[in-house]
C-alpha positions as CSV (number, residue, x, y, z in Angstrom):
1,M,-6.4,-13.6,1.5
2,H,-4.0,-13.3,-1.4
3,Y,-1.5,-11.4,0.7
4,A,-1.4,-14.1,3.3
5,H,-0.6,-16.6,0.5
6,V,2.5,-14.5,-0.4
7,F,3.8,-14.9,3.2
8,A,3.0,-18.6,3.3
9,R,4.9,-19.2,0.1
10,R,7.9,-17.6,1.8
11,G,7.8,-20.4,4.4
12,E,6.2,-18.3,7.2
13,S,3.8,-20.0,9.6
14,K,0.1,-20.0,8.9
15,S,-0.6,-17.7,11.8
16,Y,2.1,-15.2,10.7
17,A,0.9,-15.4,7.1
18,L,-2.7,-14.7,8.1
19,R,-1.8,-11.9,10.6
20,Y,0.4,-10.0,8.1
21,G,-1.9,-10.8,5.2
22,W,-4.7,-9.1,7.1
23,M,-2.4,-6.2,8.0
24,M,-1.8,-5.6,4.2
25,V,-5.5,-5.6,3.5
26,T,-6.0,-3.0,6.3
27,L,-3.0,-1.0,5.0
28,R,-4.5,-0.9,1.5
29,T,-7.9,0.1,2.8
30,A,-6.3,2.9,4.8
31,L,-4.6,4.2,1.6
32,L,-7.9,4.1,-0.2
33,N,-9.6,6.1,2.5
34,G,-7.1,8.9,3.1
35,I,-3.4,9.7,3.7
36,L,-1.0,7.3,5.4
37,R,2.5,7.9,6.7
38,F,4.3,4.6,6.8
39,R,7.8,3.1,6.8
40,F,9.3,0.4,4.6
41,V,12.6,-1.0,3.6
42,K,13.7,-0.1,0.0
43,V,15.2,-2.7,-2.3
44,N,18.7,-1.2,-1.6
45,G,18.2,-1.7,2.2
46,D,17.5,1.9,3.1
47,I,14.6,2.7,5.4
48,R,12.0,5.0,3.7
49,D,9.3,7.0,5.3
50,A,6.5,7.7,2.8
51,K,3.3,9.7,2.8
52,G,0.9,8.1,0.3
53,T,-2.6,7.6,-0.7
54,L,-4.9,5.8,-3.1
55,H,-7.8,8.2,-2.6
56,P,-8.9,9.4,-6.0
57,L,-9.6,13.0,-4.8
58,L,-5.9,13.4,-3.8
59,I,-4.3,12.1,-7.0
60,P,-3.9,14.8,-9.7
61,D,-5.8,14.1,-12.9
62,D,-2.7,13.8,-15.0
63,K,-1.4,11.1,-12.6
64,A,-4.7,9.2,-12.1
65,P,-4.7,5.5,-13.2
66,K,-6.0,5.1,-16.8
67,G,-8.2,2.1,-17.4
68,T,-7.8,-1.2,-15.7
69,K,-4.8,-3.5,-15.5
70,T,-4.9,-6.7,-17.4
71,G,-3.3,-10.0,-16.5
72,K,-2.6,-11.6,-13.2
73,P,-2.6,-9.2,-10.2
74,D,0.6,-9.0,-8.2
75,F,-0.1,-9.4,-4.4
76,S,3.6,-9.3,-3.4
77,T,3.7,-5.5,-3.8
78,I,1.4,-2.5,-2.9
79,A,1.4,0.5,-5.2
80,F,0.6,4.0,-3.8
81,F,0.7,7.6,-4.9
82,D,3.6,9.4,-3.1
83,L,2.3,12.8,-2.0
84,D,5.7,14.2,-1.4
85,K,7.2,13.2,-4.8
86,Q,3.9,13.4,-6.7
87,E,4.7,10.1,-8.4
88,W,3.5,6.5,-8.2
89,R,5.7,4.2,-6.0
90,S,5.4,0.6,-4.7
91,F,7.0,-1.5,-2.0
92,R,7.2,-5.3,-1.4
93,I,4.8,-6.3,1.3
94,A,7.5,-8.3,3.0
95,D,9.5,-5.1,3.5
96,F,6.7,-3.1,5.2
97,E,7.8,-1.8,8.7
98,E,5.1,0.2,10.4
99,V,2.4,2.8,10.1
100,L,3.5,6.2,11.4
101,E,0.3,8.2,11.1
102,A,-3.1,7.9,9.3
103,F,-5.6,10.6,8.2
104,V,-9.0,9.5,7.1
105,L,-10.8,11.8,4.6
106,K,-14.5,12.3,4.5
107,E,-16.0,13.2,1.2
108,V,-18.4,16.1,1.2
109,L,-21.6,15.5,-0.7
110,L,-23.0,18.5,-2.5
């Protein structure tokens, strides 16, 4: 529960850290399985509604991740492909507000 550790380091209670850590795991899984509309607070304080994904079939080939990242992973943010802007974006997990809508995609096997 790397995400829970981020909340615990911020001084949150253990139950809060575990609850929100698990919510971040669920959020990332939903992004991997389809399209998610969600809300978060931007660094400048504005509220942002985003429509994003991590599903490989929904990310254009020229925008797809190339290779693997090296170094220590950062669990304080979640990166996603913004379907409205057609660019990669990220948000701090502490600034997540709510899920607005979720669409799960089922792959068709040929």
